[in-house]
DRENDO-1510 file (C-alpha; in Angstrom, 1 decimal, always signed):
<recs>
REC; n; res; u; v; w
REC; 1; MET; +35.9; +48.0; -8.6 .
REC; 2; GLY; +33.0; +48.7; -6.4 .
REC; 3; GLU; +32.3; +48.3; -2.9 .
REC; 4; LEU; +29.8; +45.4; -3.7 .
REC; 5; ASP; +31.1; +44.5; -7.0 .
REC; 6; ARG; +32.0; +40.5; -6.9 .
REC; 7; ILE; +35.6; +39.4; -8.0 .
REC; 8; LYS; +35.6; +38.3; -11.6 .
REC; 9; PRO; +36.9; +34.5; -12.0 .
REC; 10; TRP; +40.1; +35.1; -14.1 .
REC; 11; LYS; +41.4; +36.8; -11.2 .
REC; 12; ILE; +41.4; +34.4; -8.8 .
REC; 13; ARG; +42.6; +31.8; -11.7 .
REC; 14; ARG; +45.6; +33.8; -12.2 .
REC; 15; ILE; +46.4; +33.8; -8.6 .
REC; 16; TYR; +46.6; +30.1; -8.2 .
REC; 17; ARG; +48.7; +29.6; -11.7 .
REC; 18; LEU; +51.3; +31.9; -10.4 .
REC; 19; SER; +51.1; +30.6; -7.1 .
REC; 20; LEU; +52.0; +27.2; -8.4 .
REC; 21; GLU; +54.9; +28.6; -10.6 .
REC; 22; SER; +56.3; +30.3; -7.8 .
REC; 23; LEU; +55.1; +33.4; -9.4 .
REC; 24; ASP; +53.9; +36.4; -7.5 .
REC; 25; ASP; +51.9; +39.4; -8.6 .
REC; 26; ASP; +51.5; +41.7; -5.7 .
REC; 27; ASN; +49.2; +44.3; -7.6 .
REC; 28; LEU; +46.8; +41.6; -8.2 .
REC; 29; LEU; +47.1; +40.1; -4.4 .
REC; 30; LEU; +45.8; +43.5; -3.1 .
REC; 31; ASP; +43.0; +44.1; -5.6 .
REC; 32; VAL; +41.3; +40.4; -4.9 .
REC; 33; GLY; +42.3; +40.9; -0.8 .
REC; 34; TRP; +41.2; +44.1; -0.7 .
REC; 35; ASP; +38.2; +43.4; -2.6 .
REC; 36; LEU; +37.7; +40.5; -0.5 .
REC; 37; GLN; +37.7; +42.5; +2.6 .
REC; 38; ALA; +34.8; +45.7; +1.7 .
REC; 39; ARG; +32.8; +42.4; +0.7 .
REC; 40; CYS; +33.4; +40.3; +3.8 .
REC; 41; GLU; +32.7; +44.0; +6.2 .
REC; 42; LYS; +29.2; +44.2; +3.9 .
REC; 43; VAL; +28.4; +40.7; +4.7 .
REC; 44; ARG; +29.0; +40.9; +8.0 .
REC; 45; GLU; +27.3; +44.1; +8.5 .
REC; 46; VAL; +24.2; +42.1; +6.9 .
REC; 47; CYS; +24.8; +39.6; +9.1 .
REC; 48; LEU; +24.8; +41.5; +12.0 .
REC; 49; ALA; +21.8; +43.1; +11.1 .
REC; 50; VAL; +19.3; +40.6; +10.6 .
REC; 51; ARG; +20.6; +39.5; +14.3 .
REC; 52; GLY; +19.5; +43.1; +15.7 .
REC; 53; VAL; +22.2; +45.4; +15.2 .
REC; 54; LEU; +22.8; +48.0; +12.2 .
REC; 55; PRO; +24.6; +51.1; +11.5 .
REC; 56; CYS; +22.5; +53.8; +10.9 .
REC; 57; PRO; +22.5; +55.1; +7.4 .
REC; 58; ARG; +23.5; +58.8; +8.1 .
REC; 59; CYS; +26.0; +58.6; +11.0 .
REC; 60; ARG; +26.8; +54.9; +11.0 .
REC; 61; GLN; +26.3; +55.0; +14.9 .
REC; 62; GLN; +25.1; +51.5; +16.0 .
REC; 63; VAL; +21.3; +51.3; +15.9 .
REC; 64; TYR; +19.2; +48.1; +18.2 .
REC; 65; ARG; +16.3; +46.7; +17.0 .
REC; 66; ALA; +13.7; +46.3; +20.1 .
REC; 67; ARG; +12.8; +42.6; +18.9 .
REC; 68; TYR; +16.5; +41.4; +19.7 .
REC; 69; HIS; +17.9; +43.2; +22.5 .
REC; 70; GLN; +15.1; +43.2; +25.5 .
REC; 71; ALA; +16.5; +43.8; +29.2 .
REC; 72; GLN; +17.7; +39.8; +29.9 .
REC; 73; PRO; +19.0; +38.8; +32.9 .
REC; 74; VAL; +23.0; +38.3; +32.5 .
REC; 75; MET; +24.3; +35.5; +32.8 .
REC; 76; ALA; +26.9; +35.0; +35.3 .
REC; 77; TYR; +28.1; +31.1; +34.0 .
REC; 78; THR; +29.2; +30.6; +30.8 .
REC; 79; PHE; +29.0; +26.9; +29.7 .
REC; 80; ASP; +31.6; +27.2; +27.2 .
REC; 81; PRO; +34.8; +28.8; +28.3 .
REC; 82; ALA; +37.6; +29.6; +26.5 .
REC; 83; PHE; +40.9; +27.6; +26.9 .
REC; 84; ALA; +44.5; +28.0; +25.4 .
REC; 85; CYS; +46.4; +25.3; +23.7 .
REC; 86; SER; +49.0; +23.8; +25.3 .
REC; 87; SER; +51.6; +24.3; +22.1 .
REC; 88; CYS; +50.9; +28.1; +21.0 .
REC; 89; GLY; +48.5; +29.3; +23.5 .
REC; 90; ARG; +45.5; +30.7; +21.3 .
REC; 91; GLN; +42.7; +31.1; +23.4 .
REC; 92; ALA; +39.5; +29.8; +21.6 .
REC; 93; THR; +35.8; +27.7; +22.9 .
REC; 94; TRP; +35.4; +24.9; +21.9 .
REC; 95; ARG; +32.3; +26.2; +19.8 .
REC; 96; ASP; +35.2; +28.4; +17.9 .
REC; 97; ARG; +37.0; +24.7; +17.5 .
REC; 98; ARG; +34.5; +23.1; +15.8 .
REC; 99; GLU; +32.8; +26.2; +13.5 .
REC; 100; ALA; +37.1; +26.2; +12.4 .
REC; 101; LEU; +36.4; +22.8; +11.1 .
REC; 102; ARG; +33.6; +23.0; +9.7 .
REC; 103; SER; +34.6; +26.1; +7.6 .
REC; 104; TYR; +38.0; +24.6; +6.8 .
REC; 105; PRO; +37.5; +21.2; +6.7 .
REC; 106; ILE; +40.7; +18.9; +7.6 .
REC; 107; CYS; +41.3; +14.9; +7.7 .
REC; 108; LEU; +40.7; +14.0; +11.8 .
REC; 109; ASP; +43.0; +11.1; +11.3 .
REC; 110; CYS; +45.4; +13.1; +10.1 .
REC; 111; GLY; +45.4; +16.0; +9.4 .
REC; 112; GLU; +45.7; +16.9; +5.9 .
REC; 113; LYS; +43.0; +19.5; +4.1 .
REC; 114; LEU; +39.6; +17.5; +2.6 .
REC; 115; ARG; +39.2; +17.7; -1.0 .
REC; 116; TRP; +35.5; +18.4; -1.5 .
REC; 117; GLU; +33.8; +17.0; -4.4 .
REC; 118; TYR; +30.4; +19.5; -4.3 .
REC; 119; ALA; +28.5; +17.0; -7.0 .
REC; 120; SER; +28.5; +14.2; -4.2 .
REC; 121; GLU; +28.8; +15.8; -1.3 .
REC; 122; VAL; +31.8; +13.6; -0.6 .
REC; 123; LEU; +34.8; +15.0; +1.6 .
REC; 124; GLU; +37.8; +13.2; +0.6 .
REC; 125; CYS; +41.6; +13.0; +1.5 .
REC; 126; GLY; +44.8; +12.8; -0.3 .
REC; 127; ARG; +47.0; +11.6; +2.0 .
REC; 128; CYS; +44.9; +8.6; +4.1 .
REC; 129; MET; +42.3; +8.4; +1.2 .
REC; 130; THR; +39.7; +8.8; +4.0 .
REC; 131; ARG; +36.3; +9.1; +1.9 .
REC; 132; LEU; +33.3; +10.7; +4.0 .
REC; 133; THR; +29.9; +12.8; +3.3 .
REC; 134; TRP; +29.5; +16.1; +4.5 .
REC; 135; ARG; +27.0; +14.6; +7.1 .
REC; 136; GLU; +29.4; +12.1; +8.1 .
REC; 137; TYR; +32.5; +14.6; +8.8 .
REC; 138; ARG; +29.9; +16.9; +10.7 .
REC; 139; ARG; +29.1; +13.8; +13.2 .
REC; 140; ARG; +32.6; +13.4; +13.8 .
REC; 141; ILE; +33.0; +16.5; +14.5 .
REC; 142; ARG; +29.9; +17.0; +16.7 .
REC; 143; THR; +30.8; +13.3; +18.7 .
REC; 144; ARG; +34.8; +13.8; +19.3 .
REC; 145; THR; +36.0; +14.7; +22.8 .
REC; 146; LYS; +39.5; +15.7; +21.1 .
REC; 147; LEU; +39.6; +18.3; +18.6 .
REC; 148; PRO; +42.8; +20.5; +16.9 .
REC; 149; CYS; +43.8; +24.2; +17.9 .
REC; 150; ILE; +42.5; +26.8; +15.5 .
REC; 151; SER; +46.5; +27.8; +14.8 .
REC; 152; CYS; +48.9; +24.9; +15.3 .
REC; 153; GLY; +46.4; +22.0; +14.6 .
REC; 154; ASN; +47.8; +20.5; +17.8 .
REC; 155; SER; +45.0; +18.1; +19.5 .
REC; 156; MET; +43.9; +18.8; +22.4 .
REC; 157; ALA; +40.7; +17.4; +24.6 .
REC; 158; ARG; +37.9; +19.6; +25.6 .
REC; 159; PRO; +38.2; +21.0; +29.3 .
REC; 160; LYS; +36.0; +19.8; +31.9 .
REC; 161; VAL; +33.8; +22.7; +32.7 .
REC; 162; PRO; +32.9; +23.3; +36.4 .
REC; 163; LYS; +29.3; +22.9; +37.8 .
REC; 164; PRO; +27.5; +26.2; +38.4 .
REC; 165; PRO; +27.7; +27.5; +42.7 .
REC; 166; ALA; +24.1; +25.5; +43.9 .
REC; 167; ASP; +23.4; +29.1; +45.1 .
REC; 168; MET; +22.7; +30.8; +41.7 .
REC; 169; PRO; +21.1; +27.7; +39.5 .
REC; 170; ALA; +18.6; +30.9; +38.2 .
REC; 171; LEU; +21.5; +32.7; +36.6 .
REC; 172; CYS; +22.9; +29.7; +34.4 .
REC; 173; LYS; +19.8; +28.7; +32.9 .
REC; 174; PRO; +19.7; +31.2; +29.7 .
REC; 175; ALA; +17.0; +33.4; +29.3 .
REC; 176; PRO; +13.5; +32.9; +27.8 .
REC; 177; GLU; +13.4; +34.9; +24.0 .
REC; 178; LEU; +11.1; +37.3; +24.2 .
REC; 179; PHE; +8.9; +38.9; +21.4 .
REC; 180; ARG; +6.9; +42.1; +21.1 .
REC; 181; CYS; +2.9; +41.9; +21.6 .
REC; 182; PRO; +1.0; +43.4; +18.7 .
REC; 183; GLN; -1.6; +44.1; +21.1 .
REC; 184; CYS; -0.2; +46.0; +23.7 .
REC; 185; GLY; +3.8; +46.4; +22.7 .
REC; 186; LYS; +5.0; +44.4; +25.5 .
REC; 187; ASP; +6.5; +41.1; +26.3 .
REC; 188; GLY; +5.7; +37.7; +24.7 .
REC; 189; VAL; +6.7; +34.1; +24.7 .
REC; 190; HIS; +6.7; +31.6; +22.8 .
REC; 191; GLU; +5.0; +28.8; +23.8 .
REC; 192; THR; +4.2; +25.2; +22.6 .
REC; 193; GLY; +2.8; +26.6; +18.7 .
REC; 194; LEU; +1.3; +30.3; +20.6 .
REC; 195; PHE; +2.4; +33.4; +21.1 .
REC; 196; ARG; +1.8; +34.6; +24.6 .
REC; 197; CYS; +2.2; +38.1; +26.0 .
REC; 198; LEU; +3.1; +38.1; +29.3 .
REC; 199; ALA; +1.5; +41.8; +30.0 .
REC; 200; CYS; -2.2; +41.0; +28.5 .
REC; 201; GLY; -2.4; +37.5; +28.2 .
REC; 202; HIS; -2.9; +37.8; +24.3 .
REC; 203; SER; -2.4; +34.7; +22.5 .
REC; 204; LYS; -2.3; +33.8; +19.0 .
REC; 205; HIS; -1.3; +31.1; +16.8 .
REC; 206; TRP; +2.7; +31.0; +16.3 .
REC; 207; GLN; +3.3; +30.8; +12.1 .
REC; 208; THR; +0.0; +33.3; +12.0 .
REC; 209; TYR; +2.1; +36.0; +14.6 .
REC; 210; ARG; +5.3; +35.5; +13.0 .
REC; 211; GLU; +3.9; +36.2; +9.6 .
REC; 212; ARG; +1.8; +39.7; +10.8 .
REC; 213; MET; +5.3; +40.4; +12.8 .
REC; 214; LYS; +7.0; +40.4; +9.4 .
REC; 215; ARG; +4.3; +42.3; +7.1 .
REC; 216; ARG; +4.6; +45.0; +10.5 .
REC; 217; VAL; +6.6; +48.3; +9.7 .
REC; 218; GLU; +9.5; +48.1; +12.1 .
REC; 219; ARG; +10.4; +51.3; +13.1 .
REC; 220; LEU; +14.0; +52.6; +13.9 .
REC; 221; SER; +15.7; +55.8; +15.1 .
REC; 222; CYS; +19.3; +56.4; +16.1 .
REC; 223; SER; +20.2; +57.6; +19.4 .
REC; 224; ALA; +23.2; +59.9; +17.7 .
REC; 225; CYS; +21.8; +61.6; +15.4 .
REC; 226; GLY; +18.3; +61.1; +15.5 .
REC; 227; LEU; +17.6; +59.8; +12.2 .
REC; 228; ALA; +14.1; +57.7; +12.1 .
REC; 229; PHE; +14.5; +55.1; +9.6 .
REC; 230; THR; +12.9; +51.7; +9.1 .
REC; 231; TRP; +14.3; +48.0; +9.2 .
REC; 232; GLN; +12.4; +47.4; +6.0 .
REC; 233; SER; +13.9; +50.5; +4.1 .
REC; 234; TRP; +17.3; +49.5; +5.3 .
REC; 235; ARG; +16.9; +45.8; +4.2 .
REC; 236; LYS; +15.9; +47.0; +0.8 .
REC; 237; ALA; +19.1; +49.3; +0.8 .
REC; 238; ASN; +21.6; +46.8; +1.9 .
REC; 239; GLN; +20.3; +43.2; +0.8 .
REC; 240; GLY; +20.2; +43.8; -2.9 .
REC; 241; HIS; +23.2; +41.7; -3.2 .
REC; 242; ASP; +22.6; +38.3; -1.8 .
REC; 243; LEU; +24.8; +38.7; +1.3 .
REC; 244; LEU; +23.0; +37.1; +3.9 .
REC; 245; MET; +25.0; +34.1; +4.1 .
REC; 246; GLY; +25.8; +30.9; +6.8 .
REC; 247; ASN; +29.3; +31.1; +7.7 .
REC; 248; LEU; +30.4; +34.5; +9.2 .
REC; 249; PRO; +33.1; +32.6; +11.4 .
REC; 250; ALA; +35.3; +32.4; +8.2 .
REC; 251; VAL; +34.3; +35.9; +7.2 .
REC; 252; GLU; +35.6; +37.2; +10.6 .
REC; 253; ARG; +38.6; +35.5; +10.7 .
REC; 254; PHE; +39.2; +37.0; +7.1 .
REC; 255; LEU; +38.9; +40.3; +8.5 .
REC; 256; ASP; +41.0; +39.6; +11.5 .
REC; 257; GLN; +43.8; +38.0; +9.2 .
REC; 258; TRP; +44.0; +39.7; +6.5 .
REC; 259; PRO; +44.9; +43.0; +7.5 .
REC; 260; CYS; +48.1; +41.5; +9.4 .
REC; 261; SER; +49.2; +39.7; +6.5 .
REC; 262; ARG; +52.5; +41.2; +4.9 .
REC; 263; SER; +54.3; +38.6; +2.7 .
REC; 264; ALA; +53.1; +37.4; -0.4 .
REC; 265; ALA; +52.4; +34.0; +0.7 .
REC; 266; GLU; +50.3; +35.0; +3.7 .
REC; 267; GLN; +48.1; +37.1; +1.3 .
REC; 268; ILE; +48.1; +33.8; -0.9 .
REC; 269; THR; +47.1; +31.7; +2.3 .
REC; 270; GLN; +44.3; +34.1; +3.5 .
REC; 271; ILE; +42.5; +34.1; +0.4 .
REC; 272; ASP; +42.9; +30.3; +0.3 .
REC; 273; LEU; +41.3; +29.8; +3.5 .
REC; 274; LEU; +38.1; +31.8; +2.9 .
REC; 275; LEU; +37.4; +30.5; -0.8 .
REC; 276; HIS; +38.1; +26.8; +1.0 .
REC; 277; ALA; +35.3; +28.0; +3.5 .
REC; 278; LEU; +33.4; +29.1; +0.5 .
REC; 279; HIS; +33.7; +25.4; -1.0 .
REC; 280; ALA; +33.0; +23.6; +2.4 .
REC; 281; ARG; +29.9; +25.4; +3.1 .
REC; 282; GLY; +28.5; +24.6; -0.7 .
REC; 283; SER; +26.8; +26.8; -2.7 .
REC; 284; ILE; +27.8; +30.3; -1.0 .
REC; 285; GLY; +30.6; +31.4; -3.4 .
REC; 286; PRO; +28.6; +33.5; -5.6 .
REC; 287; THR; +28.3; +35.7; -2.8 .
REC; 288; PHE; +32.0; +36.9; -3.6 .
REC; 289; ILE; +32.9; +35.7; -7.1 .
REC; 290; ALA; +31.5; +36.6; -10.3 .
REC; 291; GLY; +29.2; +34.4; -11.9 .
REC; 292; ASP; +25.8; +31.9; -11.9 .
REC; 293; HIS; +26.3; +29.1; -9.0 .
REC; 294; ALA; +27.0; +26.6; -12.0 .
REC; 295; SER; +30.6; +28.5; -12.8 .
REC; 296; VAL; +30.8; +29.2; -9.4 .
REC; 297; LYS; +31.2; +25.8; -8.5 .
REC; 298; ARG; +33.3; +24.7; -11.1 .
REC; 299; LEU; +36.0; +27.6; -10.7 .
REC; 300; LEU; +36.2; +26.1; -7.2 .
REC; 301; ASP; +36.4; +22.4; -7.8 .
REC; 302; GLU; +39.4; +23.3; -10.3 .
REC; 303; ILE; +40.8; +25.1; -7.2 .
REC; 304; ALA; +40.9; +22.6; -5.2 .
REC; 305; GLY; +41.9; +20.1; -6.8 .
REC; 306; ASN; +45.2; +22.2; -7.9 .
REC; 307; VAL; +45.9; +23.1; -4.2 .
</recs>
């Protein structure tokens, strides 16, 4: 299987069928797991490239897109620090805990994994029979003062973040996002529907500015090997497989945990976590699984009903 080939549905069905019968096929597990690993690495690469960091096509050294990496003041104070779970000691931020629940929905009342009914956009708990729409579930996560730990599920309250020191108010404010001026090439800002250059004063309607900047050739250069290329050429070569997706935390978690999985049970768990996260976030399953949206939805619904 090539690096960008998607997983065949029959392989996934066989893994779950064997797990229900308490049987294992080590070769199949490793085949599917490492193919998912290669796919996840490519997805992460494309997602990070869109955010401004991409590998050089020749030497794989990181190349930074100028419009995303301007000289910004250093944030000396964080509003979302990591804190440890009192039960297992796992360090994570409050945002990390919320993202984990969005990627892997569980019942906030009893801790049971929620079943996803894709057609009706409803999440249902098989233990306490709680039923929530996806929007209601996200709202509950956003407004709760206690969330379960990513590792052990122990419920914990969000700690109070100390106020920033009075003598550094400027450092605690997020720096404004800067954009490149099409006239002089210096920095500009987005202000109430307009782009305004901070150097020459050039202004343009924001939508017009965005459309024109999309059409401009973005030239890049690798500092390691000296290769000159464009963002448009890199994107054409690396985004022909619909790799851009909105569930990067689930991908990064799989990349972190899969290489550490040794037993068949651990490997099946990591595959199940990734597939469940794809199912929970909607129709992004075809990024990893061969087939159209309808067939992949049926497969993920089938898996969710059997697990």
